[in-house]
Structures are given as C-alpha cells and as structure tokens.
A tleap script that builds the chain and sets N, CA, C and O, in Angstrom:
source leaprc.protein.ff14SB
mol = sequence {
  NMET SER PHE ASP TYR LYS ASN LEU THR GLY
  ALA HIE VAL ARG ALA ALA ARG GLY LEU ILE
  ASP TRP ARG GLN ASP ASP LEU VAL GLU LYS
  SER GLY VAL SER LYS ARG SER ILE GLN ASN
  ILE GLU ASN ASN ILE ASN ILE THR ASP ARG
  VAL ARG ARG ASP LEU TYR GLU ALA PHE GLU
  LYS ALA GLY LEU GLU PHE TYR ASN SER ASP
  LYS PRO GLY VAL ARG PHE LYS GLY GLY CASP
}
set mol.1.N position { -32.349 15.687 2.796 }
set mol.1.CA position { -31.964 16.177 4.104 }
set mol.1.C position { -32.581 17.560 4.322 }
set mol.1.O position { -32.511 18.427 3.452 }
set mol.2.N position { -33.174 17.747 5.473 }
set mol.2.CA position { -33.831 19.019 5.738 }
set mol.2.C position { -32.817 20.092 6.149 }
set mol.2.O position { -31.705 19.798 6.589 }
set mol.3.N position { -33.234 21.303 5.991 }
set mol.3.CA position { -32.383 22.448 6.294 }
set mol.3.C position { -32.544 22.814 7.756 }
set mol.3.O position { -33.669 22.900 8.248 }
set mol.4.N position { -31.450 23.028 8.458 }
set mol.4.CA position { -31.458 23.451 9.858 }
set mol.4.C position { -31.357 24.976 9.901 }
set mol.4.O position { -30.413 25.557 9.367 }
set mol.5.N position { -32.331 25.613 10.538 }
set mol.5.CA position { -32.343 27.077 10.596 }
set mol.5.C position { -31.038 27.654 11.138 }
set mol.5.O position { -30.713 28.806 10.848 }
set mol.6.N position { -30.289 26.885 11.912 }
set mol.6.CA position { -29.018 27.370 12.462 }
set mol.6.C position { -27.978 27.604 11.364 }
set mol.6.O position { -26.958 28.252 11.597 }
set mol.7.N position { -28.241 27.076 10.169 }
set mol.7.CA position { -27.336 27.268 9.028 }
set mol.7.C position { -27.718 28.464 8.165 }
set mol.7.O position { -27.076 28.723 7.147 }
set mol.8.N position { -28.751 29.190 8.562 }
set mol.8.CA position { -29.195 30.350 7.796 }
set mol.8.C position { -28.076 31.403 7.755 }
set mol.8.O position { -27.529 31.778 8.792 }
set mol.9.N position { -27.752 31.864 6.567 }
set mol.9.CA position { -26.663 32.821 6.375 }
set mol.9.C position { -27.203 34.144 5.841 }
set mol.9.O position { -28.369 34.253 5.463 }
set mol.10.N position { -26.341 35.124 5.819 }
set mol.10.CA position { -26.687 36.406 5.216 }
set mol.10.C position { -27.062 36.254 3.758 }
set mol.10.O position { -27.975 36.924 3.274 }
set mol.11.N position { -26.362 35.376 3.054 }
set mol.11.CA position { -26.671 35.133 1.642 }
set mol.11.C position { -28.078 34.564 1.488 }
set mol.11.O position { -28.807 34.953 0.575 }
set mol.12.N position { -28.465 33.646 2.375 }
set mol.12.CA position { -29.826 33.114 2.340 }
set mol.12.C position { -30.844 34.230 2.525 }
set mol.12.O position { -31.813 34.329 1.772 }
set mol.13.N position { -30.619 35.068 3.530 }
set mol.13.CA position { -31.583 36.118 3.857 }
set mol.13.C position { -31.718 37.110 2.706 }
set mol.13.O position { -32.829 37.485 2.333 }
set mol.14.N position { -30.591 37.531 2.148 }
set mol.14.CA position { -30.643 38.469 1.020 }
set mol.14.C position { -31.358 37.850 -0.175 }
set mol.14.O position { -32.179 38.500 -0.822 }
set mol.15.N position { -31.040 36.588 -0.462 }
set mol.15.CA position { -31.661 35.909 -1.604 }
set mol.15.C position { -33.159 35.722 -1.385 }
set mol.15.O position { -33.954 35.919 -2.304 }
set mol.16.N position { -33.538 35.346 -0.177 }
set mol.16.CA position { -34.957 35.132 0.122 }
set mol.16.C position { -35.731 36.437 0.005 }
set mol.16.O position { -36.819 36.470 -0.569 }
set mol.17.N position { -35.174 37.508 0.547 }
set mol.17.CA position { -35.862 38.804 0.428 }
set mol.17.C position { -36.031 39.185 -1.028 }
set mol.17.O position { -37.085 39.679 -1.426 }
set mol.18.N position { -35.000 38.957 -1.825 }
set mol.18.CA position { -35.073 39.290 -3.242 }
set mol.18.C position { -36.108 38.461 -3.979 }
set mol.18.O position { -36.818 38.965 -4.849 }
set mol.19.N position { -36.189 37.188 -3.626 }
set mol.19.CA position { -37.109 36.281 -4.306 }
set mol.19.C position { -38.563 36.676 -4.087 }
set mol.19.O position { -39.388 36.563 -4.994 }
set mol.20.N position { -38.874 37.139 -2.879 }
set mol.20.CA position { -40.269 37.513 -2.605 }
set mol.20.C position { -40.467 39.027 -2.557 }
set mol.20.O position { -41.530 39.515 -2.174 }
set mol.21.N position { -39.424 39.760 -2.952 }
set mol.21.CA position { -39.499 41.221 -3.075 }
set mol.21.C position { -39.866 41.903 -1.756 }
set mol.21.O position { -40.732 42.776 -1.711 }
set mol.22.N position { -39.182 41.480 -0.678 }
set mol.22.CA position { -39.363 42.107 0.628 }
set mol.22.C position { -38.205 43.049 0.900 }
set mol.22.O position { -37.045 42.710 0.667 }
set mol.23.N position { -38.525 44.217 1.389 }
set mol.23.CA position { -37.508 45.128 1.910 }
set mol.23.C position { -37.155 44.660 3.321 }
set mol.23.O position { -37.849 43.810 3.879 }
set mol.24.N position { -36.106 45.193 3.893 }
set mol.24.CA position { -35.774 44.837 5.273 }
set mol.24.C position { -36.935 45.172 6.197 }
set mol.24.O position { -37.225 44.416 7.124 }
set mol.25.N position { -37.603 46.297 5.955 }
set mol.25.CA position { -38.739 46.686 6.789 }
set mol.25.C position { -39.882 45.677 6.717 }
set mol.25.O position { -40.577 45.457 7.709 }
set mol.26.N position { -40.082 45.063 5.553 }
set mol.26.CA position { -41.100 44.015 5.423 }
set mol.26.C position { -40.731 42.816 6.290 }
set mol.26.O position { -41.586 42.236 6.959 }
set mol.27.N position { -39.463 42.454 6.273 }
set mol.27.CA position { -39.000 41.322 7.067 }
set mol.27.C position { -39.103 41.620 8.555 }
set mol.27.O position { -39.410 40.724 9.341 }
set mol.28.N position { -38.852 42.855 8.954 }
set mol.28.CA position { -39.047 43.264 10.356 }
set mol.28.C position { -40.497 42.990 10.757 }
set mol.28.O position { -40.760 42.398 11.804 }
set mol.29.N position { -41.417 43.419 9.926 }
set mol.29.CA position { -42.844 43.256 10.212 }
set mol.29.C position { -43.246 41.787 10.271 }
set mol.29.O position { -43.993 41.387 11.164 }
set mol.30.N position { -42.764 40.986 9.338 }
set mol.30.CA position { -43.170 39.576 9.244 }
set mol.30.C position { -42.504 38.695 10.295 }
set mol.30.O position { -43.074 37.684 10.706 }
set mol.31.N position { -41.300 39.067 10.736 }
set mol.31.CA position { -40.543 38.189 11.637 }
set mol.31.C position { -40.496 38.659 13.085 }
set mol.31.O position { -40.284 37.857 13.995 }
set mol.32.N position { -40.695 39.962 13.299 }
set mol.32.CA position { -40.534 40.506 14.636 }
set mol.32.C position { -39.088 40.726 15.032 }
set mol.32.O position { -38.799 41.062 16.180 }
set mol.33.N position { -38.183 40.539 14.093 }
set mol.33.CA position { -36.746 40.729 14.316 }
set mol.33.C position { -36.404 42.190 14.032 }
set mol.33.O position { -36.946 42.784 13.100 }
set mol.34.N position { -35.518 42.762 14.821 }
set mol.34.CA position { -35.146 44.167 14.623 }
set mol.34.C position { -34.417 44.356 13.295 }
set mol.34.O position { -33.782 43.438 12.776 }
set mol.35.N position { -34.526 45.554 12.768 }
set mol.35.CA position { -33.841 45.879 11.524 }
set mol.35.C position { -32.331 45.753 11.694 }
set mol.35.O position { -31.644 45.294 10.782 }
set mol.36.N position { -31.807 46.154 12.853 }
set mol.36.CA position { -30.374 46.037 13.121 }
set mol.36.C position { -29.925 44.573 13.039 }
set mol.36.O position { -28.866 44.285 12.481 }
set mol.37.N position { -30.721 43.648 13.591 }
set mol.37.CA position { -30.361 42.225 13.529 }
set mol.37.C position { -30.384 41.709 12.099 }
set mol.37.O position { -29.545 40.894 11.714 }
set mol.38.N position { -31.347 42.183 11.311 }
set mol.38.CA position { -31.403 41.785 9.903 }
set mol.38.C position { -30.175 42.316 9.169 }
set mol.38.O position { -29.562 41.595 8.383 }
set mol.39.N position { -29.821 43.554 9.419 }
set mol.39.CA position { -28.613 44.123 8.805 }
set mol.39.C position { -27.380 43.333 9.237 }
set mol.39.O position { -26.488 43.079 8.427 }
set mol.40.N position { -27.328 42.948 10.501 }
set mol.40.CA position { -26.183 42.188 10.991 }
set mol.40.C position { -26.043 40.849 10.288 }
set mol.40.O position { -24.953 40.503 9.832 }
set mol.41.N position { -27.134 40.086 10.193 }
set mol.41.CA position { -27.020 38.779 9.546 }
set mol.41.C position { -26.680 38.937 8.065 }
set mol.41.O position { -25.907 38.151 7.518 }
set mol.42.N position { -27.255 39.952 7.417 }
set mol.42.CA position { -26.958 40.151 5.994 }
set mol.42.C position { -25.516 40.568 5.772 }
set mol.42.O position { -24.978 40.382 4.680 }
set mol.43.N position { -24.889 41.126 6.784 }
set mol.43.CA position { -23.474 41.521 6.696 }
set mol.43.C position { -22.551 40.529 7.393 }
set mol.43.O position { -21.387 40.827 7.663 }
set mol.44.N position { -23.092 39.336 7.682 }
set mol.44.CA position { -22.316 38.250 8.288 }
set mol.44.C position { -21.700 38.629 9.624 }
set mol.44.O position { -20.586 38.221 9.953 }
set mol.45.N position { -22.450 39.420 10.389 }
set mol.45.CA position { -22.055 39.760 11.747 }
set mol.45.C position { -22.773 38.786 12.675 }
set mol.45.O position { -23.926 38.428 12.431 }
set mol.46.N position { -22.108 38.365 13.717 }
set mol.46.CA position { -22.640 37.366 14.639 }
set mol.46.C position { -24.095 37.625 15.005 }
set mol.46.O position { -24.481 38.759 15.289 }
set mol.47.N position { -24.896 36.570 14.997 }
set mol.47.CA position { -26.324 36.677 15.271 }
set mol.47.C position { -26.765 35.456 16.080 }
set mol.47.O position { -26.159 34.390 15.962 }
set mol.48.N position { -27.789 35.592 16.881 }
set mol.48.CA position { -28.234 34.492 17.737 }
set mol.48.C position { -29.068 33.478 16.958 }
set mol.48.O position { -29.621 33.780 15.900 }
set mol.49.N position { -29.142 32.275 17.509 }
set mol.49.CA position { -29.976 31.242 16.903 }
set mol.49.C position { -31.448 31.634 16.928 }
set mol.49.O position { -32.196 31.265 16.023 }
set mol.50.N position { -31.879 32.379 17.953 }
set mol.50.CA position { -33.273 32.802 18.026 }
set mol.50.C position { -33.632 33.692 16.833 }
set mol.50.O position { -34.704 33.554 16.244 }
set mol.51.N position { -32.727 34.600 16.490 }
set mol.51.CA position { -32.960 35.476 15.342 }
set mol.51.C position { -32.985 34.656 14.061 }
set mol.51.O position { -33.854 34.854 13.212 }
set mol.52.N position { -32.046 33.744 13.917 }
set mol.52.CA position { -32.040 32.871 12.733 }
set mol.52.C position { -33.357 32.108 12.624 }
set mol.52.O position { -33.932 32.011 11.540 }
set mol.53.N position { -33.835 31.567 13.745 }
set mol.53.CA position { -35.084 30.808 13.748 }
set mol.53.C position { -36.261 31.691 13.354 }
set mol.53.O position { -37.084 31.288 12.532 }
set mol.54.N position { -36.352 32.882 13.923 }
set mol.54.CA position { -37.468 33.774 13.616 }
set mol.54.C position { -37.482 34.184 12.144 }
set mol.54.O position { -38.546 34.253 11.529 }
set mol.55.N position { -36.310 34.455 11.581 }
set mol.55.CA position { -36.233 34.799 10.161 }
set mol.55.C position { -36.612 33.598 9.301 }
set mol.55.O position { -37.380 33.722 8.347 }
set mol.56.N position { -36.072 32.448 9.646 }
set mol.56.CA position { -36.375 31.217 8.922 }
set mol.56.C position { -37.882 30.956 8.897 }
set mol.56.O position { -38.448 30.643 7.850 }
set mol.57.N position { -38.522 31.087 10.054 }
set mol.57.CA position { -39.962 30.833 10.141 }
set mol.57.C position { -40.771 31.837 9.320 }
set mol.57.O position { -41.772 31.465 8.709 }
set mol.58.N position { -40.357 33.085 9.298 }
set mol.58.CA position { -41.061 34.093 8.493 }
set mol.58.C position { -40.975 33.750 7.008 }
set mol.58.O position { -41.968 33.853 6.288 }
set mol.59.N position { -39.800 33.346 6.554 }
set mol.59.CA position { -39.651 32.974 5.144 }
set mol.59.C position { -40.420 31.696 4.823 }
set mol.59.O position { -41.017 31.572 3.753 }
set mol.60.N position { -40.400 30.757 5.751 }
set mol.60.CA position { -41.131 29.509 5.541 }
set mol.60.C position { -42.637 29.789 5.396 }
set mol.60.O position { -43.296 29.210 4.532 }
set mol.61.N position { -43.171 30.668 6.231 }
set mol.61.CA position { -44.585 31.036 6.134 }
set mol.61.C position { -44.899 31.725 4.814 }
set mol.61.O position { -46.030 31.666 4.332 }
set mol.62.N position { -43.895 32.381 4.228 }
set mol.62.CA position { -44.074 33.059 2.937 }
set mol.62.C position { -43.955 32.080 1.762 }
set mol.62.O position { -44.086 32.480 0.605 }
set mol.63.N position { -43.707 30.806 2.059 }
set mol.63.CA position { -43.673 29.800 1.003 }
set mol.63.C position { -42.298 29.470 0.463 }
set mol.63.O position { -42.175 28.893 -0.617 }
set mol.64.N position { -41.254 29.832 1.208 }
set mol.64.CA position { -39.894 29.555 0.755 }
set mol.64.C position { -39.294 28.376 1.511 }
set mol.64.O position { -39.708 28.057 2.626 }
set mol.65.N position { -38.317 27.740 0.887 }
set mol.65.CA position { -37.524 26.718 1.555 }
set mol.65.C position { -36.059 26.950 1.227 }
set mol.65.O position { -35.714 27.469 0.166 }
set mol.66.N position { -35.216 26.558 2.155 }
set mol.66.CA position { -33.775 26.736 2.009 }
set mol.66.C position { -33.124 25.380 1.812 }
set mol.66.O position { -33.647 24.355 2.249 }
set mol.67.N position { -31.979 25.388 1.152 }
set mol.67.CA position { -31.229 24.153 0.958 }
set mol.67.C position { -29.752 24.489 0.855 }
set mol.67.O position { -29.367 25.627 0.590 }
set mol.68.N position { -28.960 23.492 1.067 }
set mol.68.CA position { -27.515 23.637 0.912 }
set mol.68.C position { -27.036 22.541 -0.018 }
set mol.68.O position { -27.340 21.364 0.173 }
set mol.69.N position { -26.305 22.936 -0.999 }
set mol.69.CA position { -25.584 21.992 -1.838 }
set mol.69.C position { -24.185 22.568 -1.932 }
set mol.69.O position { -23.542 22.771 -0.901 }
set mol.70.N position { -23.701 22.831 -3.106 }
set mol.70.CA position { -22.382 23.457 -3.217 }
set mol.70.C position { -22.427 24.898 -2.733 }
set mol.70.O position { -21.432 25.421 -2.231 }
set mol.71.N position { -23.586 25.542 -2.886 }
set mol.71.CA position { -23.769 26.931 -2.472 }
set mol.71.C position { -25.123 27.044 -1.796 }
set mol.71.O position { -26.040 26.300 -2.144 }
set mol.72.N position { -25.280 27.967 -0.824 }
set mol.72.CA position { -26.578 28.132 -0.183 }
set mol.72.C position { -27.644 28.518 -1.192 }
set mol.72.O position { -27.387 29.276 -2.127 }
set mol.73.N position { -28.844 27.989 -0.993 }
set mol.73.CA position { -29.913 28.309 -1.922 }
set mol.73.C position { -31.242 28.491 -1.239 }
set mol.73.O position { -31.446 28.069 -0.101 }
set mol.74.N position { -32.156 29.138 -1.968 }
set mol.74.CA position { -33.529 29.348 -1.512 }
set mol.74.C position { -34.424 29.248 -2.741 }
set mol.74.O position { -34.054 29.663 -3.839 }
set mol.75.N position { -35.606 28.687 -2.527 }
set mol.75.CA position { -36.569 28.549 -3.620 }
set mol.75.C position { -37.968 28.487 -3.041 }
set mol.75.O position { -38.150 28.349 -1.832 }
set mol.76.N position { -38.949 28.589 -3.914 }
set mol.76.CA position { -40.319 28.396 -3.478 }
set mol.76.C position { -40.511 26.924 -3.157 }
set mol.76.O position { -39.937 26.065 -3.826 }
set mol.77.N position { -41.311 26.620 -2.144 }
set mol.77.CA position { -41.565 25.224 -1.763 }
set mol.77.C position { -42.064 24.447 -2.960 }
set mol.77.O position { -42.865 24.938 -3.755 }
set mol.78.N position { -41.580 23.232 -3.073 }
set mol.78.CA position { -41.977 22.380 -4.179 }
set mol.78.C position { -41.100 22.535 -5.401 }
set mol.78.O position { -41.318 21.856 -6.404 }
set mol.79.N position { -40.094 23.430 -5.339 }
set mol.79.CA position { -39.184 23.611 -6.465 }
set mol.79.C position { -38.211 22.454 -6.572 }
set mol.79.O position { -37.984 21.729 -5.603 }
set mol.80.N position { -37.643 22.285 -7.744 }
set mol.80.CA position { -36.677 21.182 -7.948 }
set mol.80.C position { -35.265 21.660 -7.912 }
set mol.80.O position { -34.339 20.862 -8.066 }
savepdb mol mol.pdb
quit
C-alpha cells in the first residue's frame, strides 16, 4: 500500500531530515516551504495539505520513501 502525503507527520519530517542530514534551512530550500511551517509540522501544530505535499515531494526527490506500520517510518527507496 502506498503512502498518502496527507499522513505525513512531524515524526516523519524529523526522521527524514535526520536520515539525510538536512537542517530545517535545507528543507526550506529544497521544498519552498517556510521555516515556520516546518517548525509547526515538527511540533504537531496544524498544517495544510499543500505544505505536507511539498515536504513529501522534496523528500521523495531526495530518495526517501515513507511507510506506516505500527509506527511511522522513513527509509531510502528500495529498503526492506
């Protein structure tokens, strides 16, 4: 089952940034999303679907994929 960007959480964003060693400023540059919006999603403050989509697409272009099982997860594409 594929991951729906609307399910992107603060935990996903923090984990993805850590996995590819991006600071919030790097994610601002790659996604076009404001730093305040990134801080909001990472702190589980309400965020729009457009912001979730833009962040999701930036991480996807960086070679990451998201999944949900018992806990939210992120890995490099092709991981098991």
